[in-house]
C-alpha positions as CSV (number, residue, x, y, z in Angstrom):
1,M,37.7,-87.6,-147.6
2,L,38.0,-86.1,-144.2
3,S,34.5,-85.2,-142.9
4,T,34.4,-82.4,-140.4
5,S,30.7,-82.0,-140.2
6,G,29.7,-81.6,-136.6
7,L,33.3,-80.8,-135.5
8,A,32.5,-77.5,-134.0
9,A,29.5,-78.8,-132.1
10,S,31.5,-81.8,-130.7
11,N,34.5,-79.8,-129.6
12,T,33.3,-79.3,-126.0
13,R,31.8,-82.8,-125.7
14,L,34.5,-84.8,-127.4
15,G,31.9,-86.4,-129.6
16,S,30.4,-88.0,-126.5
17,E,27.7,-89.8,-128.4
18,H,30.4,-91.8,-130.1
19,L,32.8,-92.3,-127.2
20,R,32.7,-94.7,-124.3
21,R,33.0,-93.2,-120.9
22,L,36.5,-94.7,-120.5
23,D,37.7,-93.1,-123.8
24,R,36.3,-89.7,-122.7
25,T,38.1,-90.0,-119.4
26,I,41.4,-91.1,-120.9
27,L,41.3,-88.3,-123.6
28,A,40.5,-85.6,-121.0
29,R,43.3,-86.8,-118.7
30,S,45.7,-86.9,-121.7
31,R,45.1,-83.2,-122.4
32,V,46.1,-82.1,-118.9
33,G,49.3,-80.0,-119.0
34,L,49.7,-80.1,-122.8
35,P,49.7,-76.9,-124.7
36,V,47.0,-76.4,-127.3
37,D,49.7,-76.4,-130.0
38,C,51.4,-79.6,-128.8
39,S,53.0,-82.0,-131.3
40,F,51.3,-85.2,-132.3
41,D,54.2,-87.1,-130.7
42,D,53.6,-85.3,-127.4
43,A,49.9,-86.1,-127.5
44,L,50.6,-89.7,-128.2
45,S,53.1,-89.9,-125.3
46,A,50.5,-88.4,-123.0
47,L,47.8,-90.7,-124.3
48,G,50.1,-93.8,-123.8
49,R,51.0,-92.7,-120.3
50,V,47.4,-92.2,-119.2
51,V,46.3,-95.5,-120.8
52,R,49.1,-97.3,-118.8
53,E,48.0,-95.5,-115.6
54,T,44.3,-96.3,-116.2
55,I,44.2,-99.8,-117.7
56,P,46.3,-102.7,-116.4
57,N,48.8,-103.6,-119.1
58,G,47.2,-100.9,-121.2
59,R,48.7,-99.9,-124.6
60,I,47.9,-97.8,-127.6
61,F,48.0,-99.2,-131.1
62,Y,48.4,-98.1,-134.7
63,L,44.8,-98.4,-136.0
64,G,45.4,-97.3,-139.6
65,E,45.8,-94.3,-141.8
66,G,43.7,-91.2,-141.7
67,P,43.7,-88.5,-144.5
68,S,46.7,-86.7,-143.0
69,G,48.6,-89.5,-141.2
70,P,48.4,-92.4,-138.8
71,V,45.6,-93.1,-136.3
72,V,46.8,-94.3,-133.0
73,G,44.5,-95.4,-130.1
74,S,42.2,-98.1,-128.8
75,L,41.8,-101.5,-130.6
76,V,38.6,-102.0,-128.5
77,S,36.7,-98.8,-129.4
78,G,38.5,-97.9,-132.6
79,V,39.0,-94.4,-131.3
80,G,42.3,-92.7,-131.6
81,L,44.3,-89.6,-132.4
82,S,45.3,-88.4,-135.9
83,P,47.3,-85.4,-137.0
84,S,45.7,-82.9,-139.4
85,P,46.6,-79.5,-140.8
86,R,44.0,-78.2,-138.3
87,G,45.6,-79.8,-135.3
88,I,45.3,-83.2,-133.6
89,L,41.9,-84.8,-134.1
90,V,40.0,-87.5,-132.1
91,V,38.7,-89.9,-134.8
92,Q,36.9,-93.2,-135.1
93,I,38.6,-95.5,-137.5
94,D,35.8,-97.6,-138.8
95,P,33.9,-96.0,-140.3
96,F,36.4,-93.1,-140.4
97,R,34.9,-90.0,-138.9
98,V,36.2,-87.0,-137.0
99,L,34.7,-86.8,-133.5
100,S,36.4,-83.7,-132.2
101,R,39.7,-81.9,-131.9
102,F,42.1,-83.2,-129.2
103,H,42.2,-79.7,-127.7
104,P,38.7,-78.2,-128.0
């Protein structure tokens, strides 16, 4: 079941208590220039581009399935993006929890 508790509170902080500084930086840079209603594919393209620019040989990976679709992101931190009826979410895969919306 998708837990959204704390979602509103974490919108402006990108769930900072659960994110490494590098993850916060990459997610913030990935949002630049994307409309709030961007597609999941556009968000993944932006995320992949920023990861390649930031981390030598950086890549994003399929991490598993969320309640509404795939989770794609970092193997190291287990944080990624996942589509939902409410928009693109930033989630942690294990244990699965919603950290924030991609566009606060």
